[in-house]
VOGU-3710 file (C-alpha; in Angstrom, 3 decimals, decimal comma):
1> xxxxxxxxxx> 15,375/52,741/-25,877  13,919/50,195/-23,456  11,455/51,497/-20,903  11,969/51,066/-17,164  9,064/48,592/-17,100  10,691/46,391/-19,766  14,051/46,442/-17,978  12,479/45,490/-14,677  10,552/42,667/-16,352  13,797/41,326/-17,850
11> xxxxxxxxxx> 15,555/41,507/-14,483  12,646/39,769/-12,744  12,806/36,973/-15,313  16,481/36,466/-14,481  15,720/36,402/-10,759  13,105/33,714/-11,284  15,517/31,381/-13,083  16,713/28,396/-11,090  20,362/28,490/-9,995  22,555/26,703/-12,525
21> xxxxxxxxxx> 24,777/24,105/-10,918  28,155/23,054/-12,275  28,345/19,701/-14,103  28,037/16,586/-11,900  31,723/15,697/-12,216  32,698/19,196/-11,054  30,412/18,881/-8,024  32,241/15,726/-6,968  35,660/17,390/-7,575  34,770/20,387/-5,430
31> xxxxxxxxxx> 33,518/18,226/-2,575  36,630/16,047/-2,645  38,894/19,134/-2,824  37,198/20,400/0,336  37,793/17,054/2,040  34,088/16,466/2,691  32,555/13,002/2,404  29,241/12,363/0,674  27,770/11,266/3,997  28,803/14,496/5,719
41> xxxxxxxxxx> 27,383/16,588/2,889  24,133/14,616/3,062  23,894/15,347/6,786  24,442/19,077/6,248  21,727/19,246/3,588  19,345/16,984/5,522  19,155/14,322/2,831  20,613/10,857/2,201  24,046/9,762/1,019  22,459/8,029/-1,969
51> xxxxxxxxxx> 20,807/11,290/-3,015  24,181/13,072/-2,966  25,599/10,250/-5,095  22,742/10,795/-7,553  23,561/14,514/-7,780  27,206/13,743/-8,483  26,591/11,148/-11,182  23,789/13,047/-12,921  20,922/10,725/-12,076  18,925/13,433/-10,314
61> xxxxxxxxxx> 19,074/17,106/-9,369  18,332/18,894/-6,084  15,083/20,797/-5,747  14,386/23,959/-3,758  15,196/24,684/-0,974  18,162/22,287/-1,136  19,005/23,553/-4,624  19,841/27,055/-3,383  21,793/25,728/-0,390  23,800/23,345/-2,567
71> xxxxxxxxxx> 24,468/26,147/-5,078  25,784/28,412/-2,307  28,060/25,687/-1,009  29,458/24,843/-4,462  30,097/28,528/-5,213  32,047/28,833/-1,984  34,135/25,764/-2,781  34,693/26,945/-6,361  36,210/30,166/-5,032  38,536/28,231/-2,713
81> xxxxxxxxxx> 39,413/25,340/-5,017  39,372/26,527/-8,654  39,737/23,974/-11,418  43,303/23,478/-12,708  44,264/26,205/-15,181  41,873/28,845/-13,827  42,626/31,840/-11,631  41,270/31,606/-8,115  38,654/34,216/-7,258  38,964/35,944/-3,902
91> xxxxxxxxxx> 37,151/33,917/-1,291  34,064/35,617/0,124  34,339/36,983/3,623  32,435/35,198/6,388  29,849/37,968/6,311  29,261/37,342/2,609  29,123/33,548/2,945  26,975/32,442/5,854  26,737/28,800/6,832  24,066/26,988/4,764
101> xxxxxxxxxx> 20,723/26,854/6,529  19,065/23,646/7,675  16,215/22,597/5,417  13,412/20,161/6,025  11,764/20,083/2,615  10,894/16,881/0,740  13,801/14,698/-0,276  14,771/14,279/-3,888  13,659/10,922/-5,322  16,316/8,299/-4,816
111> xxxxxxxxxx> 16,772/4,812/-6,257  15,554/1,678/-4,577  17,986/-0,503/-2,588  19,869/-2,798/-4,897  19,269/-0,724/-8,022  22,227/-0,800/-10,431  24,462/2,236/-10,692  23,802/4,518/-13,621  26,474/4,956/-16,241  28,274/8,266/-16,436
121> xxxxxxxxxx> 26,486/11,269/-17,879  27,075/11,744/-21,584  27,001/15,063/-23,378  24,815/14,941/-26,446  22,881/17,267/-28,724  19,215/17,921/-27,937  17,827/14,379/-27,745  14,775/13,089/-29,498  11,774/12,650/-27,269  11,352/11,081/-24,816
131> xxxxxxxxxx> 14,707/12,268/-23,517  15,372/11,196/-19,958  16,505/14,230/-18,000  16,800/15,380/-14,432  14,079/17,222/-12,601  15,762/20,626/-12,374  16,841/21,076/-16,006  13,584/21,944/-17,762  14,363/25,671/-18,032  18,041/25,438/-18,963
141> xxxxxxxxxx> 19,139/26,416/-22,474  21,723/23,599/-22,578  20,894/20,214/-21,096  22,820/17,039/-20,449  21,138/13,810/-21,361  20,924/11,338/-18,507  21,308/7,723/-19,550  19,007/5,865/-17,140  19,758/2,360/-15,979  16,504/1,346/-14,339
151> xxxxxxxxxx> 15,545/-1,767/-16,226  15,964/-3,661/-19,437  14,124/-2,654/-22,585  11,303/-2,206/-23,248  10,744/-0,926/-19,694  13,984/0,982/-19,196  12,169/3,980/-17,701  10,302/2,087/-15,008  6,655/1,217/-14,401  5,017/4,640/-14,329
161> xxxxxxxxxx> 5,267/8,383/-14,767  3,530/11,396/-13,257  2,709/13,917/-15,988  2,715/17,623/-15,124  1,247/20,501/-17,069  4,565/21,514/-18,694  5,025/18,171/-20,443  7,413/16,780/-17,834  6,731/13,126/-17,058  8,363/12,299/-13,723
171> xxxxxxxxxx> 9,414/8,689/-13,388  11,146/6,536/-10,806  14,665/7,177/-9,540  14,433/10,878/-10,365  14,305/10,674/-14,152  12,059/12,975/-16,161  10,828/12,346/-19,690  9,766/15,005/-22,175  6,198/14,210/-23,210  4,961/16,141/-26,280
181> xxxxxxxxxx> 1,357/14,846/-26,111  -1,422/17,425/-25,986  -4,387/15,030/-26,235  -5,235/11,778/-24,473  -4,913/9,639/-27,660  -1,483/11,190/-28,318  -0,514/10,422/-24,720  -1,575/6,782/-25,119  0,500/6,448/-28,308  3,526/8,128/-26,709
191> xxxxxxxxxx> 3,282/5,912/-23,641  3,142/2,673/-25,631  5,544/3,551/-28,455  8,145/5,892/-26,991  8,082/6,204/-23,208  9,791/2,969/-22,190  7,289/2,583/-19,348  5,898/-0,674/-17,990  6,975/-3,497/-15,722  7,853/-7,162/-16,253
201> xxxxxxxxxx> 5,539/-9,881/-14,979  5,802/-11,076/-11,383  5,349/-14,727/-12,403  6,659/-16,458/-15,508  3,114/-17,471/-16,480  1,667/-14,023/-15,826  1,422/-10,819/-17,822  3,568/-7,709/-17,840  2,134/-4,716/-15,999  0,641/-2,056/-18,218
211> xxxxxxxxxx> 2,274/1,379/-17,925  0,633/3,821/-15,547  0,331/7,530/-16,304  -0,649/9,694/-13,341  -2,061/13,104/-14,270  -1,645/16,177/-12,104  -4,447/18,742/-12,166  -2,462/20,897/-14,599  -1,841/17,957/-16,923  -5,496/16,964/-16,841
221> xxxxxxxxxx> -6,599/20,462/-17,836  -3,976/20,613/-20,597  -5,365/17,369/-22,043  -8,912/18,755/-22,060  -10,101/17,031/-18,897  -11,926/18,869/-16,109  -9,800/19,726/-13,100  -12,423/18,194/-10,788  -14,898/15,434/-11,541  -18,309/15,788/-9,960
231> xxxxxxxxxx> -21,794/14,504/-10,489  -22,425/11,394/-8,378  -22,691/10,846/-4,671  -20,598/7,672/-4,844  -16,929/8,183/-5,620  -16,645/4,953/-7,599  -19,452/6,139/-9,906  -17,525/9,240/-11,007  -16,705/9,253/-14,704  -16,819/11,486/-17,755
241> xxxxxxxxxx> -20,099/11,417/-19,679  -19,968/9,512/-22,965  -20,443/12,727/-24,959  -17,408/14,430/-23,380  -14,904/15,610/-26,056  -12,055/13,524/-24,591  -14,161/10,349/-24,629  -15,034/11,103/-28,274  -11,336/11,674/-29,074  -10,494/8,264/-27,626
251> xxxxxxxxxx> -13,174/6,531/-29,677  -12,246/8,394/-32,863  -8,635/7,242/-32,496  -9,897/3,605/-32,342  -9,078/3,179/-28,663  -11,490/1,744/-26,104  -12,370/2,415/-22,486  -13,366/-0,347/-20,107  -16,956/-0,508/-18,851  -16,001/1,746/-15,932
261> xxxxxxxxxx> -15,386/4,569/-18,419  -13,017/7,496/-17,876  -12,980/8,000/-14,113  -10,313/8,563/-11,444  -8,746/5,272/-12,587  -9,172/4,496/-16,274  -7,820/1,966/-18,750  -7,527/2,753/-22,439  -6,777/-0,186/-24,699  -6,995/-1,945/-28,020
271> xxxxxxxxxx> -7,299/-5,688/-28,385  -3,912/-7,335/-28,023  -2,175/-8,457/-31,187  -0,354/-11,696/-30,468  1,610/-11,241/-27,260  1,652/-7,448/-27,619  -0,630/-5,825/-25,053  -1,924/-2,375/-25,915  -3,205/-0,876/-22,692  -2,389/2,224/-20,635
281> xxxxxxxxxx> -3,677/2,914/-17,149  -4,495/6,433/-16,025  -4,914/7,921/-12,563  -6,087/11,518/-12,155  -4,832/13,043/-8,909  -7,357/15,882/-8,747  -10,189/13,354/-9,175  -9,175/11,687/-5,894  -7,560/8,669/-7,519  -5,285/8,356/-4,487
291> xxxxxxxxxx> -7,574/8,037/-1,467  -6,051/9,928/1,456  -6,854/7,031/3,820  -4,626/4,689/1,819  -2,140/7,235/0,440  -1,894/9,891/3,196  -0,631/13,211/1,855  0,452/11,862/-1,536  -2,085/13,761/-3,661  -0,679/17,042/-2,312
301> xxxxxxxxxx> 2,965/16,208/-3,055  5,012/17,545/-5,958  4,891/15,413/-9,108  8,408/14,024/-8,600  7,555/12,962/-5,050  4,319/11,318/-6,163  6,394/9,368/-8,686  8,777/8,323/-5,938  5,973/7,042/-3,672  4,152/5,163/-6,425
311> xxxxxxxxxx> 7,443/3,899/-7,865  8,521/2,350/-4,556  5,075/0,772/-4,184  5,273/-0,568/-7,745  8,715/-2,039/-7,120  7,770/-3,673/-3,820  4,124/-4,583/-4,472  3,009/-3,988/-8,072  2,106/-1,105/-10,364  -1,092/0,393/-8,869
321> xxxxxxxxxx> -4,161/-0,651/-10,856  -6,853/1,226/-8,989  -7,555/1,539/-5,298  -5,269/-0,300/-2,906  -8,079/-2,877/-2,549  -8,074/-3,469/-6,318  -4,279/-3,687/-6,304  -4,392/-6,189/-3,438  -6,712/-8,464/-5,403  -4,786/-8,010/-8,654
331> xxxxxxxxxx> -1,583/-8,972/-6,849  -3,087/-12,356/-5,970  -3,712/-13,097/-9,640  -0,355/-11,676/-10,745  1,444/-14,068/-8,388  -0,861/-17,038/-9,080  -1,782/-16,695/-12,776  -4,786/-18,837/-13,713  -3,204/-20,351/-16,829  0,121/-21,562/-18,168
341> xxxxxxxxxx> 1,400/-22,844/-21,487  1,050/-26,631/-21,842  1,889/-28,861/-24,779  -0,996/-30,659/-26,424  -0,154/-34,386/-26,575  -1,824/-34,984/-29,911  -0,788/-31,960/-31,950  2,361/-31,000/-30,069  1,191/-27,386/-30,078  1,440/-25,172/-27,020
351> xxxxxxxxxx> -1,962/-24,233/-25,645  -3,329/-22,502/-22,577  -3,919/-24,811/-19,629  -4,767/-24,594/-15,933  -1,966/-23,398/-13,664  -1,864/-25,690/-10,584  -2,404/-23,849/-7,311  -4,408/-21,054/-8,933  -8,142/-20,374/-8,856  -8,518/-20,974/-12,581
361> xxxxxxxxxx> -10,312/-18,819/-15,114  -13,958/-19,525/-14,279  -15,886/-18,120/-11,300  -17,136/-20,613/-8,720  -20,408/-20,055/-6,888  -20,110/-20,242/-3,111  -21,982/-22,606/-0,826  -25,207/-20,913/0,369  -23,922/-20,260/3,925  -20,765/-18,649/2,489
371> xxxxxxxxxx> -22,687/-16,293/0,218  -24,135/-12,869/0,982  -27,869/-12,436/1,418  -28,250/-10,790/-2,009  -26,372/-13,549/-3,898  -28,446/-15,421/-6,500  -27,756/-18,813/-4,851  -29,548/-17,425/-1,798  -32,199/-15,277/-3,493  -33,229/-17,912/-6,040
381> xxxxxxxxxx> -32,470/-21,034/-4,032  -34,666/-20,261/-1,052  -31,807/-20,719/1,428  -32,920/-20,251/5,042  -30,086/-22,048/6,816  -28,040/-19,096/8,090  -24,668/-17,707/7,092  -21,031/-17,692/8,124  -20,335/-14,842/10,510  -16,558/-14,872/10,346
391> xxxxxxxxxx> -15,716/-11,241/10,992  -13,108/-9,385/13,034  -13,660/-8,743/16,733  -15,772/-5,853/18,030  -15,990/-6,646/21,739  -16,035/-4,738/25,031  -15,824/-6,451/28,404  -18,811/-6,053/30,713  -17,832/-3,173/32,971  -19,226/-5,122/35,949
401> xxxxxxxxxx> -16,449/-7,672/35,433  -13,732/-5,077/36,057  -11,934/-5,647/39,353  -11,140/-2,830/41,735  -7,431/-3,385/41,109  -7,895/-2,997/37,350  -10,009/0,140/37,694  -7,399/1,664/40,030  -4,576/1,341/37,494  -3,694/4,697/35,902
411> xxxxxxxxxx> -3,477/3,774/32,213  -5,278/1,962/29,413  -2,781/0,845/26,758  -3,736/-0,300/23,250  -1,681/-2,870/21,339  -2,087/-3,260/17,592  -1,034/-6,369/15,691  0,939/-5,534/12,560  -1,062/-6,490/9,444  -2,974/-9,203/11,300
421> xxxxxxxxxx> -4,765/-10,415/8,159  -1,437/-10,769/6,382  -0,039/-12,830/9,265  -3,143/-15,032/9,084  -2,589/-15,616/5,355  0,783/-17,283/5,981  0,671/-21,019/5,157  -3,131/-20,816/5,018  -4,627/-23,789/3,171  -7,788/-22,789/1,289
431> xxxxxxxxxx> -10,143/-24,484/-1,130  -9,334/-24,231/-4,810  -12,432/-26,048/-6,087  -16,156/-25,672/-5,625  -17,984/-26,750/-2,434  -19,234/-30,282/-1,822  -22,192/-30,871/0,525  -21,746/-33,515/3,252  -24,176/-34,650/5,965  -22,895/-35,679/9,426
441> xxxxxxxxxx> -19,233/-35,258/8,455  -16,356/-36,149/10,759  -14,492/-32,923/11,452  -11,033/-32,696/9,869  -9,040/-29,515/10,478  -7,080/-30,120/7,262  -10,152/-29,680/5,056  -11,165/-26,072/4,328  -14,870/-25,518/4,366  -17,962/-24,376/6,258
451> xxxxxxxxxx> -19,311/-26,509/9,116  -22,664/-26,354/10,891  -21,764/-26,995/14,540  -23,269/-26,281/17,949  -20,579/-24,593/20,077  -22,994/-22,969/22,501  -22,221/-25,390/25,341  -18,540/-24,356/25,522  -17,926/-22,468/28,766  -15,100/-19,898/28,709
461> xxxxxxxxxx> -13,974/-17,098/31,023  -16,390/-14,175/30,680  -13,464/-11,750/30,954  -12,375/-12,920/27,503  -14,398/-12,634/24,301  -15,741/-15,846/22,835  -13,433/-16,990/20,023  -16,447/-18,175/18,016  -18,277/-14,886/17,341  -17,101/-11,426/16,229
471> xxxxxxxxxx> -19,203/-9,834/18,976  -17,390/-11,961/21,558  -20,759/-13,179/22,859  -21,340/-16,867/23,513  -23,091/-18,672/20,620  -26,772/-19,395/21,215  -27,089/-22,583/19,176  -25,905/-24,305/15,980  -24,171/-21,950/13,541  -21,914/-22,035/10,506
481> xxxxxxxxxx> -18,179/-21,746/11,136  -15,061/-21,819/9,001  -12,600/-24,666/9,566  -10,167/-22,646/11,723  -12,872/-21,647/14,185  -14,018/-25,248/14,685  -10,400/-26,437/14,916  -9,783/-23,939/17,725  -12,732/-25,326/19,704  -11,099/-28,721/19,338
491> xxxxxxxxxx> -7,740/-27,240/20,389  -9,382/-25,935/23,575  -10,327/-29,525/24,421  -13,944/-29,686/23,305  -15,536/-32,393/21,210  -17,088/-31,071/18,000  -19,812/-32,916/16,087  -20,733/-31,124/12,841  -24,306/-31,530/11,645  -23,531/-30,800/7,998
501> xxxxxxxxxx> -20,804/-29,121/5,968  -19,762/-27,701/2,615  -16,190/-28,857/1,991  -13,570/-28,260/-0,681  -11,461/-31,268/-1,572  -8,922/-29,570/-3,852  -6,770/-27,402/-1,622  -3,608/-25,320/-1,628  -1,787/-22,406/-0,005  -3,101/-19,986/-2,629
511> xxxxxxxxxx> -2,178/-16,845/-0,687  1,409/-17,802/0,169  3,134/-15,799/-2,638  0,841/-12,845/-1,857  1,743/-13,056/1,817  5,464/-13,350/1,115  5,624/-10,360/-1,222  3,572/-8,075/0,996  5,414/-9,152/4,136  8,746/-8,322/2,496
521> xxxxxxxxxx> 7,372/-4,974/1,284  6,085/-4,129/4,766  9,238/-5,144/6,635  11,594/-3,479/4,129  9,656/-0,207/4,183  9,603/-0,143/7,978  13,354/-0,815/7,962  13,889/2,135/5,618  12,055/4,226/8,209  14,452/3,089/10,922
531> xxxxxxxxxx> 12,337/0,270/12,398  14,471/-2,848/12,013  14,292/-6,394/13,387  17,437/-6,050/15,490  16,036/-3,333/17,807  15,346/-3,998/21,465  11,727/-3,571/22,558  12,536/-0,157/24,044  14,295/0,929/20,841  11,417/-0,462/18,758
541> xxxxxxxxxx> 8,817/1,614/20,596  10,957/4,750/20,187  11,516/4,077/16,476  7,786/3,525/15,882  6,984/6,798/17,613  9,059/8,790/15,125  8,982/6,642/11,967  6,337/8,709/10,157  8,469/11,834/10,487  11,620/10,184/9,082
551> xxxxxxxxxx> 10,338/10,238/5,497  6,693/11,153/4,766  6,932/9,570/1,312  7,992/6,195/2,696  5,412/6,511/5,477  2,782/6,868/2,736  4,115/3,736/1,028  3,796/1,871/4,325  0,193/3,016/4,745  -0,591/1,902/1,187
561> xxxxxxxxxx> 0,901/-1,545/1,820  -1,271/-1,984/4,915  -4,349/-0,813/2,987  -3,486/-3,276/0,207  -3,637/-6,151/2,678  -6,994/-5,228/4,214  -8,534/-4,097/0,946  -7,402/-7,199/-0,939  -8,981/-9,491/1,650  -12,165/-7,410/1,590
571> xxxxxxxxxx> -12,391/-7,607/-2,211  -12,701/-11,396/-1,992  -16,332/-10,751/-1,015  -17,175/-7,525/-2,827  -20,828/-6,596/-2,378  -22,997/-5,117/-5,173  -22,311/-1,440/-5,763  -23,727/1,248/-7,975  -27,163/2,621/-8,623  -27,902/0,228/-11,499
581> xxxxxxxxxx> -27,849/-2,924/-9,366  -31,178/-4,744/-9,021  -31,884/-7,143/-6,176  -31,422/-10,798/-7,107  -29,210/-10,078/-10,123  -25,589/-11,050/-10,449  -23,159/-8,173/-10,107  -19,832/-7,778/-11,984  -17,611/-8,953/-9,120  -19,275/-12,396/-9,218
591> xxxxxxxxxx> -17,728/-13,043/-12,626  -14,226/-13,018/-11,145  -12,568/-16,292/-10,111  -11,295/-14,262/-7,140  -14,805/-13,639/-5,775  -14,237/-16,107/-2,980  -15,992/-15,300/0,314  -14,803/-18,635/1,709  -11,148/-17,552/1,395  -11,957/-14,214/3,053
601> xxxxxxxxxx> -13,686/-16,090/5,884  -10,643/-18,343/6,311  -8,288/-15,360/6,670  -10,516/-13,533/9,166  -11,292/-16,691/11,155  -7,609/-17,486/11,542  -6,804/-13,868/12,497  -9,517/-13,829/15,161  -8,411/-17,207/16,552  -4,797/-15,968/16,638
611> xxxxxxxxxx> -5,910/-12,936/18,652  -7,861/-15,065/21,129  -4,969/-17,483/21,547  -2,659/-14,597/22,506  -5,199/-13,127/24,943  -5,645/-16,532/26,562  -1,863/-16,950/26,974  -1,633/-13,449/28,438  -4,260/-14,355/31,032  -2,456/-17,600/31,891
621> xxxxxxxxxx> 0,947/-15,960/32,371  -0,007/-12,572/33,830  -3,593/-12,753/35,089  -4,392/-9,794/32,830  -7,609/-9,686/30,775  -8,421/-7,282/27,940  -10,799/-4,366/28,330  -11,795/-4,333/24,679  -10,854/-5,631/21,241  -11,463/-4,108/17,813
631> xxxxxxxxxx> -10,163/-6,213/14,927  -6,378/-6,237/15,455  -6,297/-3,791/18,415  -6,566/-4,929/22,040  -6,651/-2,696/25,145  -5,238/-3,626/28,570  -5,154/-1,782/31,890  -1,580/-0,959/32,890  0,437/0,492/35,776  2,498/2,507/33,255
641> xxxxxxxxxx> 2,076/4,244/29,918  4,133/1,662/28,002  3,457/-1,925/26,888  6,702/-2,801/28,680  4,854/-2,183/31,952  2,548/-5,184/31,526  3,846/-7,511/28,776  5,347/-10,719/30,192  9,078/-11,446/29,931  11,162/-14,363/31,191
651> xxxxxxxxxx> 13,894/-13,932/33,796  16,375/-13,716/30,905  14,445/-10,761/29,463  12,902/-12,613/26,502  9,169/-12,319/25,657  7,007/-15,241/26,778  6,118/-17,384/23,711  2,487/-17,280/22,641  1,707/-13,909/24,220  1,772/-10,470/22,621
661> xxxxxxxxxx> 5,300/-9,591/21,501  6,611/-6,271/20,219  8,286/-6,138/16,831  8,093/-4,961/13,202  6,965/-8,164/11,445  3,365/-9,156/10,641  1,613/-10,670/13,654  3,825/-8,931/16,216  2,519/-5,955/18,163  3,123/-2,227/18,335
671> xxxxxxxxxx> 1,737/0,516/20,542  -1,593/1,807/19,268  -2,275/4,429/21,927  -2,384/5,309/25,620  -5,185/6,968/27,603  -6,202/7,317/31,232  -7,925/4,254/32,674  -10,789/6,484/33,831  -11,312/7,463/30,171  -11,598/3,791/29,163
681> xxxxxxxxxx> -14,017/2,958/31,993  -16,205/5,906/31,049  -16,451/4,672/27,440  -17,186/1,120/28,574  -20,020/2,331/30,795  -21,522/4,143/27,778  -21,274/1,008/25,649  -18,481/2,350/23,425  -15,324/0,512/22,472  -12,077/1,993/23,881
691> xxxxxxxxxx> -10,070/0,148/21,212  -11,740/2,288/18,539  -10,704/5,565/20,118  -7,475/4,929/22,008  -5,215/6,236/19,246  -4,109/9,873/19,287  -6,031/12,136/21,633  -8,668/9,520/22,375  -11,320/11,322/20,362  -12,837/9,946/17,186
701> xxxxxxx> -15,387/11,226/14,679  -17,288/7,934/14,862  -17,667/8,488/18,588  -19,204/11,899/17,954  -21,776/10,343/15,664  -22,529/7,534/18,084  -21,012/4,190/17,146
//
């Protein structure tokens, strides 16, 4: 006879089982019998109509707490509207069947806009691995196989999967694959041979994206990896030691790790055979692979939600290949591959040739003024001629130049330009070849390059920052400038006479595809969060105030897109990193064709000039001058707490062209923050920048430490 303890254990096991929902077709029948639309049901359960559609066609399953609420609702309907041929059960009394509660938990992954509809669910015997299944079925004795319709073979299961400790690999659009691997080599083999993961190339001359496997802490431990990775002060230096058992397993199975080893982001590969790439990317969540600054809150999400965030990013940008900065740089190459197939005239064979408009396959050394101080062309060439200083603004107006009227206004309002570097990359002509030295050149704004010019005699209003220096201070003599900076001096009506220059004769809009893809990703993600182009300025400000609360997963995607822009531009001039670097030596980044500080300088120069042009127009139309500028954020004094209280509009209500305009597209502005004018004046008197601290409560950790 069973003991009381055994009986209670059995009962507890039953209580812990997830509620079992009726088949998808029955869910749809019950809803229709009750006369409830999918949209109305979605509203009641605080989710989307598309998610309800997914539940009813078997593409995904609800998760707690929606699972229990949905189960209660279906049980109630089943009692009222039994299937034909069954006897109706007595309907529960109101006391027994309370109204479903309102839930605010994370939404179930849903497909991207424009994704094809999945075919109907098919009943089948236990499928061979990797069976695609829905997220809530892992503990059911009988399962229904979901036939996914995400993409064509061989990538029918999407670009990536998030592996949990129970062998569930969560993919895009809510699918889950059964992964039997218990070691890293087995996982690599499963990913390449069975998973159906990966993504097609973004350009016909490019390469397909390698599949990405993201490991939760539980999955990492199951595979023999440590839950946390410690040992170095620099995050990028974190990696497993070469004598770690997992590293030995990889080598024994004839797989290789890149020179970066097995760290938060790792690549395991074998040399490609023909056109068949053999490479899997790994990201370990508990090793801080997803930096919270670029992926806010994602590392703490459930595996299915992590897959949703990364899947949307992969679909709109590309499959993550490291930090957002790395992904930003990789996207440039993916959209402008260095080579293409060309036919050899003599043999008629197809060979690899240069792809016009790309940066090619070989690195190009910069001109000395474009390089960093530690670059070999500077260290070994004895260069003493100065450097480009094309950086973003960090400027505060002299507090003595504040008028009494400005100081008496109640508010300081910060405006932030949406992805200012991305806006600057639009139609930006850059050099594609190496630099050519020229003495006493005639300035030509169509030629990208670096010019030694004396702009110190240009007199501008002291209430505006100088457009020629990141500090906003007036230049003190001849200095090196990128083409856009010199062209702006000419635009302001001043004669420019370069002393010497390093120019690039082969040119092109290299960043245009990069700009177009990221702009679309940014605008589409904002639109999904309720911030669309058709909103009035008042509606836009209200939508921006609440957009992060609409869907935290999509808000994280938006943050990652913005980080991809800034990080990608920054990577064009990656400095030496790591404890093994020795002064005067080349560092790994220099071997990339995309190590191009001149292109970075062009983007930043154009962004800074764009900012100055808007501030100048604002002063002309309104008489208003900024209090401070920090990169893409500018602060103005205001009679009200809204940008609408000081931005200029025509009599017809339209924004004045050339000034700051509100809107969701790159280059337009949004509200960064509002503080009391007295707060801003106090910071200015202390030499601090109000633009750095105006967001949120006006307090910043950098301020505590002293800027």
